[in-house]
TINU-985230 format. One line per 3 residues: number of its first residue (from 1); their letters; for each residue x, y, z of N, C-alpha, C. Coordinates in pm, whole numbers, plus 50000, padded with zeros to 5 digits. Layout:
% TINU-985230
NUM> a> X,Y,Z,X,Y,Z,X,Y,Z | ...
//
This chain:
% TINU-985230
1> mdq> 47142,87137,32333,47145,87151,32188,47012,87109,32121 | 46952,87003,32169,46827,86963,32115,46718,87076,32125 | 46727,87157,32226,46638,87269,32242,46682,87393,32165
4> key> 46789,87384,32099,46846,87495,32014,46873,87616,32102 | 46919,87592,32220,46972,87697,32315,47112,87725,32282 | 47138,87787,32167,47278,87793,32122,47374,87874,32214
7> frl> 47318,87975,32275,47400,88065,32361,47438,87987,32492 | 47350,87916,32545,47380,87826,32663,47476,87722,32615 | 47454,87655,32505,47537,87553,32453,47682,87603,32436
10> ndq> 47701,87721,32381,47830,87776,32370,47899,87794,32500 | 47826,87851,32593,47880,87876,32734,47923,87744,32799 | 47835,87641,32790,47868,87513,32856,47978,87444,32786
13> lns> 47984,87450,32652,48097,87389,32581,48226,87451,32625 | 48231,87580,32636,48353,87651,32678,48399,87606,32816 | 48302,87590,32905,48335,87563,33041,48368,87414,33064
16> lkp> 48309,87325,32985,48326,87179,33006,48429,87126,32904 | 48483,87204,32814,48571,87156,32709,48690,87072,32764 | 48751,87114,32876,48863,87038,32923,48835,86897,32960
19> gld> 48707,86868,32995,48666,86738,33041,48608,86651,32927 | 48593,86707,32807,48536,86629,32692,48648,86568,32613 | 48620,86444,32562,48717,86383,32467,48701,86461,32331
22> nee> 48796,86436,32247,48804,86513,32124,48687,86489,32030 | 48622,86370,32032,48507,86338,31949,48390,86415,31989 | 48367,86423,32123,48255,86502,32179,48277,86652,32152
25> rly> 48396,86697,32179,48420,86838,32165,48402,86876,32017 | 48446,86805,31922,48425,86838,31776,48278,86834,31740 | 48203,86739,31791,48061,86731,31755,47984,86851,31804
28> yqa> 48003,86892,31928,47929,87007,31980,47987,87139,31913 | 48119,87146,31891,48180,87262,31837,48123,87288,31700 | 48104,87179,31619,48047,87194,31484,47910,87268,31485
31> fvd> 47817,87237,31583,47694,87297,31594,47711,87442,31643 | 47797,87469,31735,47819,87601,31780,47880,87694,31667 | 47983,87635,31596,48036,87716,31483,47930,87749,31382
34> naf> 47842,87652,31351,47741,87678,31250,47645,87782,31296 | 47604,87770,31427,47505,87867,31478,47560,88010,31477 | 47692,88028,31502,47746,88159,31503,47816,88196,31378
37> nln> 47773,88142,31265,47810,88185,31133,47956,88159,31100 | 48014,88060,31166,48154,88026,31140,48145,87899,31044 | 48100,87912,30929,48069,87797,30844,48185,87720,30799
40> rqa> 48293,87777,30770,48410,87705,30722,48466,87633,30842 | 48463,87685,30957,48510,87612,31079,48417,87491,31111 | 48288,87513,31093,48200,87400,31114,48223,87289,31011
43> ied> 48249,87322,30889,48278,87217,30788,48404,87142,30826 | 48505,87216,30876,48626,87153,30912,48606,87059,31027 | 48524,87104,31131,48494,87019,31248,48441,86890,31203
46> ids> 48342,86900,31106,48271,86774,31066,48368,86683,30984 | 48450,86750,30900,48541,86666,30822,48642,86594,30922 | 48678,86662,31026,48770,86595,31124,48702,86479,31189
49> lfk> 48577,86493,31226,48495,86384,31295,48492,86268,31197 | 48455,86289,31070,48445,86174,30984,48577,86109,30953 | 48686,86188,30950,48816,86131,30926,48865,86050,31040
52> dyn> 48846,86099,31163,48908,86028,31278,48814,85938,31355 | 48684,85962,31339,48587,85884,31428,48476,85826,31348 | 48486,85812,31223,48377,85764,31137,48313,85631,31179
55> aal> 48401,85533,31217,48351,85404,31256,48273,85411,31385 | 48301,85505,31475,48232,85512,31604,48104,85587,31600 | 48074,85663,31492,47955,85747,31481,47838,85666,31441
58> pds> 47731,85661,31516,47601,85598,31471,47545,85673,31352 | 47459,85603,31271,47403,85670,31147,47321,85793,31193 | 47258,85785,31304,47171,85901,31344,47251,86030,31359
61> lkv> 47369,86010,31422,47457,86136,31434,47513,86168,31298 | 47551,86077,31222,47599,86108,31083,47497,86186,31003 | 47377,86153,31009,47268,86230,30942,47269,86373,30994
64> nly> 47277,86393,31123,47275,86529,31181,47396,86608,31127 | 47510,86542,31122,47632,86608,31081,47634,86647,30933 | 47583,86557,30851,47574,86577,30708,47471,86696,30679
67> llq> 47365,86699,30752,47263,86810,30732,47326,86944,30780 | 47399,86942,30883,47469,87062,30934,47571,87104,30837 | 47646,87014,30781,47747,87054,30691,47685,87106,30555
70> sds> 47572,87045,30513,47501,87097,30399,47460,87244,30423 | 47404,87276,30542,47365,87408,30571,47485,87504,30565 | 47594,87458,30622,47718,87545,30615,47766,87568,30478
73> yfk> 47773,87469,30400,47805,87480,30255,47716,87578,30187 | 47585,87566,30207,47484,87650,30135,47503,87797,30180 | 47538,87826,30298,47557,87964,30343,47680,88025,30279
76> ifq> 47777,87945,30239,47894,88008,30169,47885,87978,30022 | 47768,87940,29972,47737,87932,29830,47817,87821,29761 | 47843,87721,29833,47911,87602,29770,47799,87491,29751
79> yae> 47728,87516,29649,47598,87442,29623,47624,87291,29598 | 47724,87260,29517,47754,87120,29483,47792,87046,29611 | 47871,87096,29693,47914,87036,29817,47796,87018,29912
82> saq> 47709,87127,29920,47583,87118,29995,47498,86999,29943 | 47483,86989,29815,47405,86880,29757,47468,86743,29799 | 47594,86731,29790,47663,86611,29830,47638,86567,29972
85> sds> 47643,86663,30063,47611,86638,30202,47472,86600,30222 | 47380,86659,30153,47237,86620,30161,47217,86472,30113 | 47285,86443,30003,47275,86303,29947,47327,86205,30055
88> mal> 47436,86234,30115,47491,86144,30216,47393,86133,30336 | 47327,86239,30375,47227,86234,30488,47117,86147,30449 | 47072,86168,30317,46958,86083,30269,46997,85930,30271
91> drg> 47117,85902,30230,47154,85763,30232,47160,85703,30364 | 47220,85786,30463,47233,85730,30592,47102,85724,30674 | 47013,85812,30639,46877,85822,30705,46774,85737,30645
94> ahn> 46799,85670,30540,46690,85605,30461,46605,85509,30546 | 46674,85447,30644,46601,85340,30716,46570,85386,30864 | 46626,85499,30907,46614,85534,31046,46538,85665,31065
97> sdt> 46530,85750,30967,46464,85880,30986,46324,85873,30954 | 46237,85963,31012,46094,85959,30983,46068,86020,30837 | 45953,85987,30796,45916,86025,30653,45924,86177,30635
100> ael> 45871,86255,30729,45868,86399,30714,46013,86454,30710 | 46103,86397,30781,46244,86444,30773,46308,86406,30638 | 46279,86283,30595,46336,86243,30460,46284,86329,30354
103> ndi> 46146,86364,30357,46089,86448,30256,46156,86596,30258 | 46187,86644,30382,46248,86773,30385,46391,86765,30324 | 46462,86660,30346,46601,86640,30291,46587,86638,30142
106> rnd> 46493,86558,30088,46477,86542,29949,46436,86679,29886 | 46357,86759,29957,46316,86884,29902,46435,86985,29896 | 46518,86981,29999,46639,87058,30006,46735,87029,29892
109> llv> 46737,86896,29866,46838,86836,29769,46791,86892,29623 | 46661,86905,29605,46614,86954,29480,46671,87095,29454 | 46685,87180,29560,46737,87315,29555,46883,87310,29528
112> rna> 46950,87228,29609,47102,87221,29602,47141,87168,29466 | 47079,87070,29413,47110,87011,29283,47084,87110,29169 | 46979,87186,29181,46951,87283,29071,47053,87396,29066
115> lrs> 47120,87425,29189,47222,87530,29189,47360,87484,29170 | 47386,87346,29148,47518,87295,29138,47609,87374,29045 | 47567,87414,28934,47651,87476,28834,47654,87627,28850
118> isp> 47582,87685,28944,47575,87832,28961,47703,87878,29038 | 47753,87985,28994,47873,88037,29060,47830,88096,29197 | 47924,88096,29293,47890,88152,29426,47846,88294,29418
121> qqt> 47754,88335,29507,47717,88473,29519,47837,88553,29563 | 47855,88672,29503,47961,88764,29542,47900,88897,29578 | 47943,88951,29686,47899,89082,29734,48022,89172,29741
124> iiq> 48018,89278,29661,48131,89366,29649,48100,89504,29712 | 48159,89530,29832,48143,89654,29900,48271,89736,29899 | 48279,89843,29824,48392,89919,29805,48398,90042,29898
127> dst> 48277,90073,29952,48269,90198,30040,48148,90180,30127 | 48139,90262,30228,48021,90263,30306,47904,90320,30223 | 47785,90258,30253,47672,90290,30169,47553,90329,30262
130> tih> 47484,90439,30219,47364,90480,30289,47251,90482,30188 | 47144,90411,30218,47021,90414,30135,46912,90452,30227 | 46795,90485,30164,46678,90533,30237,46566,90431,30219
133> wvk> 46514,90385,30332,46403,90290,30330,46266,90359,30358 | 46165,90296,30308,46026,90342,30333,45939,90229,30371 | 45826,90258,30425,45730,90147,30453,45619,90158,30359
136> drl> 45580,90034,30307,45463,90033,30217,45336,90040,30305 | 45225,90026,30228,45097,90039,30307,45060,89925,30397 | 45141,89815,30387,45128,89712,30488,45224,89729,30603
139> gli> 45306,89829,30602,45400,89850,30704,45536,89774,30688 | 45557,89715,30566,45685,89644,30541,45788,89737,30497 | 45915,89708,30534,46026,89795,30499,46071,89763,30355
142> gip> 46069,89873,30273,46114,89865,30135,46244,89936,30113 | 46338,89874,30042,46466,89933,30010,46481,89946,29855 | 46559,90051,29808,46583,90061,29666,46676,89951,29610
145> lkc> 46645,89892,29500,46726,89789,29436,46734,89826,29285 | 46852,89818,29236,46876,89847,29093,46921,89722,29017 | 46854,89688,28907,46889,89584,28828,46871,89617,28682
148> rgi> 46978,89599,28604,46980,89642,28463,46948,89785,28442 | 46995,89868,28530,46975,90013,28514,46839,90064,28558 | 46749,89977,28605,46618,90015,28645,46603,90005,28797
151> nye> 46541,90108,28860,46521,90103,29007,46390,90032,29041 | 46400,89951,29149,46279,89882,29204,46278,89896,29344 | 46154,89873,29413,46155,89872,29557,46141,89725,29602
154> aif> 46222,89681,29699,46222,89547,29742,46194,89541,29890 | 46120,89444,29934,46098,89425,30075,46222,89368,30140 | 46252,89420,30259,46378,89385,30331,46335,89290,30446
157> dtr> 46357,89159,30432,46301,89061,30523,46402,88965,30579 | 46429,88975,30705,46535,88899,30770,46493,88753,30792 | 46359,88723,30787,46319,88581,30794,46299,88517,30658
160> ani> 46322,88582,30552,46315,88520,30424,46442,88429,30402 | 46431,88300,30402,46548,88216,30393,46619,88234,30261 | 46545,88251,30156,46600,88285,30024,46522,88400,29975
163> ssi> 46590,88493,29904,46522,88609,29844,46410,88550,29745 | 46308,88628,29735,46192,88586,29660,46150,88689,29558 | 46089,88643,29447,46039,88742,29341,45927,88677,29267
166> srt> 45829,88764,29227,45719,88711,29151,45767,88671,29012 | 45691,88584,28942,45739,88542,28806,45737,88660,28710 | 45638,88749,28729,45638,88866,28646,45760,88952,28659
169> fat> 45806,88975,28779,45916,89060,28802,46047,88988,28771 | 46048,88853,28781,46161,88773,28741,46185,88792,28595 | 46082,88794,28512,46092,88816,28370,46138,88961,28344
172> rlg> 46081,89049,28419,46117,89193,28398,46269,89216,28432 | 46321,89154,28531,46460,89176,28566,46550,89082,28490 | 46499,89002,28406,46586,88916,28324,46657,88808,28398
175> lki> 46596,88749,28509,46650,88642,28577,46662,88514,28490 | 46768,88441,28518,46780,88309,28452,46700,88212,28533 | 46598,88153,28472,46511,88063,28535,46565,87919,28535
178> lpv> 46578,87853,28647,46632,87713,28653,46521,87613,28640 | 46547,87492,28583,46452,87397,28562,46419,87312,28678 | 46358,87376,28788,46335,87298,28909,46199,87352,28977
181> tye> 46128,87264,29044,46010,87301,29119,46030,87227,29251 | 46002,87303,29365,46016,87239,29497,45908,87304,29588 | 45903,87248,29706,45806,87295,29807,45858,87394,29899
184> egs> 45786,87499,29930,45824,87602,30023,45707,87626,30118 | 45745,87690,30231,45631,87711,30333,45639,87851,30373 | 45526,87908,30420,45509,88041,30470,45518,88038,30619
187> git> 45615,88110,30679,45643,88109,30815,45523,88087,30915 | 45451,88195,30944,45359,88193,31054,45231,88109,31027 | 45202,88093,30892,45082,88014,30857,45123,87863,30841
190> gik> 45242,87835,30803,45276,87702,30775,45228,87644,30639 | 45161,87733,30560,45101,87693,30432,45216,87653,30338 | 45198,87539,30264,45295,87498,30176,45252,87525,30031
193> fqt> 45351,87550,29941,45321,87580,29801,45445,87544,29716 | 45426,87537,29585,45532,87508,29488,45599,87632,29440 | 45729,87624,29426,45803,87746,29378,45919,87701,29294
196> glg> 45990,87796,29231,46104,87760,29146,46225,87848,29186 | 46324,87851,29106,46444,87924,29130,46492,88007,29015 | 46551,88125,29040,46606,88203,28939,46734,88270,28979
199> iad> 46818,88313,28890,46943,88379,28924,46953,88514,28863 | 46981,88618,28946,47011,88751,28901,47160,88767,28881 | 47204,88790,28757,47350,88801,28734,47410,88913,28817
202> sly> 47345,89028,28825,47396,89133,28902,47283,89229,28945 | 47295,89284,29065,47202,89384,29113,47270,89476,29215 | 47226,89592,29238,47282,89684,29330,47190,89723,29444
205> ign> 47244,89729,29561,47185,89795,29678,47274,89911,29714 | 47216,90030,29678,47309,90148,29691,47430,90129,29594 | 47552,90142,29644,47672,90112,29557,47725,89982,29581
208> ili> 47654,89890,29643,47699,89756,29667,47649,89663,29556 | 47746,89596,29492,47715,89508,29382,47707,89364,29433 | 47595,89305,29397,47569,89162,29429,47562,89074,29310
211> rna> 47649,88977,29285,47649,88890,29170,47590,88751,29202 | 47522,88694,29100,47472,88555,29115,47379,88537,29235 | 47287,88632,29245,47194,88623,29360,47080,88532,29329
214> vfq> 47062,88435,29426,46957,88333,29412,46815,88388,29453 | 46716,88369,29373,46577,88403,29415,46490,88281,29402 | 46390,88269,29491,46278,88188,29461,46181,88264,29368
217> vmp> 46150,88195,29258,46058,88250,29167,45919,88194,29196 | 45828,88279,29243,45700,88231,29283,45590,88278,29187 | 45484,88193,29164,45371,88247,29093,45317,88374,29150
220> dsi> 45281,88466,29057,45224,88592,29110,45112,88574,29214 | 45034,88470,29204,44918,88441,29288,44973,88414,29429 | 45083,88358,29452,45139,88330,29588,45175,88455,29650
223> lyl> 45230,88546,29583,45270,88671,29644,45168,88783,29639 | 45048,88746,29602,44937,88834,29603,44866,88812,29737 | 44855,88917,29826,44788,88904,29955,44649,88955,29940
226> aqa> 44559,88860,29920,44419,88891,29882,44349,88978,29991 | 44381,88943,30118,44319,89004,30227,44348,89159,30236 | 44459,89197,30173,44498,89337,30168,44493,89398,30027
229> nfs> 44458,89314,29928,44464,89355,29788,44597,89418,29753 | 44703,89336,29783,44835,89397,29763,44926,89283,29719 | 45018,89313,29621,45110,89223,29567,45254,89253,29607
232> lsi> 45321,89152,29655,45464,89155,29684,45544,89128,29556 | 45644,89198,29521,45712,89176,29394,45850,89117,29420 | 45929,89185,29503,46069,89137,29525,46090,89146,29672
235> iig> 46148,89037,29730,46176,89030,29876,46327,88987,29891 | 46401,89080,29954,46543,89048,29976,46556,88974,30107 | 46613,88853,30095,46622,88768,30214,46763,88741,30267
238> fpi> 46773,88632,30344,46895,88609,30423,47022,88606,30341 | 47038,88528,30237,47167,88520,30166,47224,88651,30128 | 47138,88747,30087,47188,88875,30046,47211,88962,30172
241> iee> 47120,88958,30267,47131,89039,30391,47255,88999,30462 | 47281,88869,30485,47398,88829,30562,47527,88876,30503 | 47533,88887,30374,47654,88919,30302,47686,89066,30305
244> lre> 47593,89149,30358,47614,89288,30380,47697,89315,30509 | 47710,89210,30591,47798,89198,30705,47750,89280,30825 | 47724,89408,30807,47675,89492,30913,47575,89599,30865
247> ihl> 47463,89599,30930,47352,89684,30883,47301,89770,31005 | 47302,89903,30974,47246,89997,31079,47112,90038,31024 | 47005,90004,31091,46875,90049,31056,46832,90157,31147
250> hqd> 46817,90284,31094,46779,90402,31167,46630,90422,31150 | 46562,90462,31253,46417,90488,31246,46388,90617,31170 | 46486,90691,31134,46459,90812,31053,46458,90787,30907
253> grm> 46467,90661,30870,46455,90621,30729,46588,90590,30659 | 46696,90586,30737,46828,90554,30674,46868,90411,30703 | 46932,90345,30611,46997,90223,30629,47146,90239,30591
256> vip> 47229,90216,30690,47376,90239,30666,47445,90104,30666 | 47526,90077,30566,47608,89959,30555,47753,89997,30550 | 47829,89982,30658,47961,90036,30669,48053,89945,30586
259> lkt> 48166,90013,30544,48273,89938,30471,48340,89839,30568 | 48368,89888,30692,48434,89805,30787,48335,89773,30906 | 48335,89645,30941,48244,89608,31055,48314,89633,31186
262> sas> 48232,89640,31292,48288,89675,31422,48262,89558,31515 | 48370,89520,31597,48362,89414,31688,48274,89469,31811 | 48239,89370,31889,48160,89390,32014,48168,89278,32110
265> elk> 48159,89306,32240,48167,89195,32338,48027,89129,32344 | 47928,89191,32285,47792,89124,32277,47808,88998,32193 | 47730,88894,32236,47720,88777,32153,47572,88721,32177
268> nfa> 47482,88798,32121,47335,88767,32142,47263,88733,32009 | 47331,88699,31915,47282,88676,31782,47332,88543,31722 | 47242,88461,31680,47280,88331,31631,47194,88296,31504
271> ldg> 47229,88187,31435,47143,88143,31319,47100,87997,31339 | 46974,87976,31322,46917,87841,31319,46894,87806,31175 | 46981,87744,31109,46975,87729,30967,46987,87869,30902
274> ldp> 46883,87909,30836,46885,88040,30774,46795,88142,30845 | 46755,88106,30965,46674,88193,31046,46753,88264,31159 | 46741,88400,31165,46815,88469,31270,46744,88456,31406
277> vim> 46825,88439,31506,46783,88417,31646,46846,88518,31736 | 46767,88581,31817,46826,88673,31920,46791,88634,32057 | 46888,88657,32149,46874,88618,32288,46834,88745,32366
280> lgs> 46722,88754,32439,46678,88861,32508,46638,88833,32656 | 46647,88931,32741,46588,88916,32873,46439,88948,32878 | 46375,88871,32951,46228,88895,32960,46179,88860,33103
283> dgd> 46146,88966,33180,46089,88951,33319,46175,88854,33395 | 46303,88875,33393,46389,88791,33477,46438,88661,33417 | 46387,88625,33300,46423,88506,33225,46511,88545,33107
286> tln> 46567,88446,33046,46644,88466,32917,46588,88379,32812 | 46536,88437,32704,46460,88364,32605,46516,88394,32463 | 46498,88290,32372,46547,88309,32239,46425,88318,32147
289> fhi> 46442,88418,32052,46332,88450,31963,46396,88462,31821 | 46300,88444,31720,46329,88486,31585,46315,88632,31584 | 46391,88700,31492,46378,88846,31470,46353,88871,31324
292> dlg> 46245,88943,31295,46181,88944,31163,46143,89082,31118 | 46235,89146,31038,46196,89276,30985,46086,89271,30880 | 46052,89151,30837,45941,89131,30740,45807,89112,30808
295> ats> 45795,89131,30938,45674,89122,31013,45654,89253,31086 | 45525,89299,31071,45499,89433,31135,45471,89413,31286 | 45429,89288,31333,45400,89269,31471,45455,89148,31525
298> ttl> 45473,89139,31654,45534,89028,31729,45433,88915,31749 | 45474,88797,31738,45383,88680,31772,45467,88585,31859 | 45402,88542,31973,45465,88451,32058,45420,88307,32027
301> yda> 45512,88215,32035,45489,88073,31997,45433,87991,32107 | 45395,87873,32077,45345,87769,32174,45439,87746,32290 | 45569,87752,32264,45670,87730,32371,45652,87839,32479
304> yfe> 45621,87966,32442,45605,88067,32544,45464,88045,32614 | 45368,87998,32537,45246,87967,32606,45257,87858,32708 | 45334,87753,32678,45352,87642,32769,45433,87682,32887
307> kyk> 45523,87768,32871,45611,87811,32977,45548,87903,33077 | 45452,87984,33024,45387,88082,33112,45233,88066,33106 | 45188,87944,33091,45047,87915,33066,44953,87979,33171
310> qki> 44979,87958,33293,44889,88006,33399,44882,88159,33396 | 44994,88224,33386,44999,88369,33382,44922,88420,33254 | 44938,88356,33138,44873,88402,33022,44723,88387,33029
313> ike> 44682,88275,33070,44539,88250,33082,44468,88347,33174 | 44542,88380,33284,44489,88468,33391,44476,88612,33337 | 44584,88659,33263,44599,88799,33230,44551,88835,33089
316> svk> 44531,88734,33006,44508,88763,32860,44367,88731,32818 | 44330,88780,32698,44202,88765,32642,44213,88663,32526 | 44130,88559,32519,44140,88471,32412,44052,88513,32298
319> ksa> 44103,88487,32172,44034,88523,32053,44084,88446,31930 | 44017,88455,31821,44066,88398,31696,44123,88509,31611 | 44237,88483,31542,44299,88591,31465,44344,88535,31333
322> dfg> 44345,88614,31239,44392,88574,31102,44539,88605,31083 | 44614,88510,31036,44759,88528,31003,44781,88503,30864 | 44841,88606,30797,44856,88599,30649,45002,88599,30608
325> gag> 45031,88558,30489,45162,88557,30431,45154,88499,30290 | 45270,88473,30229,45278,88411,30096,45201,88283,30099 | 45110,88265,30017,45034,88149,30005,44888,88150,30066
328> gvk> 44863,88248,30146,44730,88256,30198,44720,88297,30343 | 44605,88272,30403,44573,88318,30540,44525,88191,30617 | 44560,88190,30748,44507,88085,30837,44454,88155,30959
331> rkd> 44344,88103,31014,44284,88155,31137,44333,88068,31252 | 44381,88134,31360,44440,88058,31467,44369,88106,31598 | 44367,88024,31705,44322,88069,31834,44447,88122,31901
334> vyv> 44433,88243,31968,44542,88303,32039,44490,88363,32169 | 44588,88390,32253,44561,88473,32372,44636,88611,32333 | 44574,88714,32375,44644,88853,32349,44696,88892,32490
337> lpa> 44827,88891,32490,44901,88933,32615,44911,89082,32618 | 44859,89146,32733,44858,89293,32732,44990,89356,32707 | 45097,89297,32760,45230,89363,32749,45340,89258,32763
340> lhl> 45447,89274,32675,45558,89191,32673,45685,89280,32694 | 45756,89251,32807,45872,89337,32839,45996,89253,32787 | 46082,89325,32710,46206,89264,32655,46324,89354,32680
343> tlg> 46434,89294,32716,46553,89369,32740,46664,89333,32639 | 46720,89425,32570,46835,89407,32480,46941,89505,32522 | 47050,89443,32554,47164,89533,32611,47118,89600,32740
346> dqt> 47125,89731,32746,47083,89798,32872,46951,89864,32853 | 46877,89824,32744,46749,89886,32726,46633,89789,32737 | 46529,89823,32811,46406,89738,32821,46296,89815,32754
349> vtv> 46221,89744,32673,46105,89806,32601,45988,89718,32625 | 45868,89773,32599,45738,89710,32615,45672,89699,32486 | 45631,89575,32445,45548,89562,32321,45407,89532,32373
352> dsv> 45311,89605,32327,45173,89594,32373,45093,89496,32283 | 44992,89432,32347,44894,89347,32274,44959,89251,32177 | 45025,89152,32238,45095,89047,32161,45020,88915,32153
355> dvl> 44996,88869,32033,44929,88744,32013,45019,88625,32064 | 44960,88533,32138,45033,88417,32181,44964,88288,32120 | 45034,88223,32040,44980,88097,31979,44970,87981,32086
358> tqk> 44872,87898,32068,44854,87786,32162,44882,87648,32101 | 44929,87655,31977,44973,87530,31910,45095,87555,31829 | 45178,87455,31813,45303,87467,31732,45269,87486,31591
361> ifp> 45350,87572,31517,45343,87588,31374,45402,87467,31310 | 45520,87426,31360,45591,87309,31308,45623,87216,31426 | 45626,87084,31406,45647,86988,31520,45770,87020,31591
364> ker> 45884,87057,31529,46017,87079,31595,46040,87222,31638 | 45933,87296,31650,45948,87443,31688,46014,87446,31827 | 46111,87533,31842,46187,87540,31971,46182,87681,32024
367> fyg> 46166,87786,31952,46184,87916,31995,46055,87984,32058 | 46070,88095,32119,45957,88147,32199,45871,88253,32120 | 45915,88287,32004,45829,88381,31931,45907,88442,31811
370> nlg> 45836,88529,31742,45887,88596,31624,45869,88747,31654 | 45979,88815,31661,45983,88957,31696,45966,89039,31570 | 45867,89131,31560,45848,89208,31445,45885,89354,31470
373> qdf> 45839,89437,31384,45877,89583,31389,45822,89658,31504 | 45714,89603,31573,45670,89666,31691,45770,89650,31810 | 45870,89559,31788,45986,89555,31877,46102,89636,31822
376> tgk> 46147,89607,31699,46270,89680,31648,46243,89832,31637 | 46118,89870,31606,46091,90010,31600,46093,90082,31725 | 46109,90021,31846,46120,90087,31974,46264,90164,31983
379> fre> 46347,90132,31900,46485,90185,31913,46519,90285,31804 | 46594,90385,31842,46637,90478,31744,46723,90424,31631 | 46806,90321,31669,46893,90250,31571,46908,90113,31615
382> iif> 46902,90013,31521,46924,89876,31556,47041,89827,31463 | 47138,89759,31510,47254,89719,31430,47257,89560,31428 | 47263,89510,31303,47272,89367,31285,47420,89339,31237
385> nfn> 47496,89264,31308,47631,89234,31270,47644,89083,31250 | 47673,89040,31127,47689,88902,31091,47827,88849,31096 | 47926,88943,31115,48065,88894,31133,48089,88851,31273
388> ymy> 48049,88942,31374,48077,88906,31515,47950,88861,31582 | 47837,88852,31509,47715,88793,31563,47660,88860,31686 | 47624,88979,31663,47555,89056,31769,47446,89155,31716
391> iev> 47351,89185,31791,47252,89290,31765,47263,89387,31874 | 47280,89511,31836,47302,89622,31933,47190,89732,31899 | 47147,89797,32001,47050,89907,31982,47096,90031,32050
394> k> 47046,90146,31998,47074,90279,32054,46946,90355,32062
//
């Protein structure tokens, strides 16, 4: 569990469950339920632990459970309850957690508290929807979005934890701006910056109505990519994407969101907080990656470098590369791996010339890389299912 190997954790929990006492079973089950998007069950698991075993739980475990419960509440848009769980984690961790962790909790609490009085997001799907996506000149996927009768193009980004919008476009769309400022970071660069929050009363993706959508409202300068002389305006992120339940991304430019989702025996998709994680085969190994439609190319993390260091140094070329995103650009030393072989289902594809980072982006980084469109674009169709938690390709 510490390594965030959620798929192995689930398998081991199922096989060892008869030998675990109820306290242990509930503890691990809470993390499994959260990882596989069973948020209400995760909340019930944690409530049961606190009800029946509160005195036996050390504060360190209570902090973990409160943070997990906060995450589950946030994913079902119960913001006041999420804030309460973060407050409890902060109280329990005040003397035992490191400063960085406490600062992260305080930062999350700013967001939860600002959203306390906001109604839960609602996504109303009355029929199957087909929309057409395009790529902008940076290669990012853009989908049509309608707000207040006006059509806009929004970036579709599975790694955006919260949807984002520039302050100019927040004003244009008539978002309700909340009185809060908090710290946010840009994935691959790790650059930190200040941002705010706004609420869109209603917007449409095709004929799907989304109410009370939360957006990060960013200064225009943060979403301006100077290296490309290009401004990002609207980014649709996880809370909206997950509520679409099942998404079929076709390489011919169609995105289909069916009215009814389909079950599958596959279980290769999990969530680490608000980040999507996929389990793939790779040269006889099984590895977990982030999957990111908001990235044009794949990047392998330090964990991959450490696991295959000798092979990478022998076969790859070392160079410095610029990595950009919201907030700016950072230059990093990388090895360029000639080819990365990945297996999803019964299909194996090769991604060429993949950058391998040699240092962690974040201290608690656990995954092996971030898969971009150079991976997802290898398939005629890729299906994301958030109900049954699988990713399937055709």
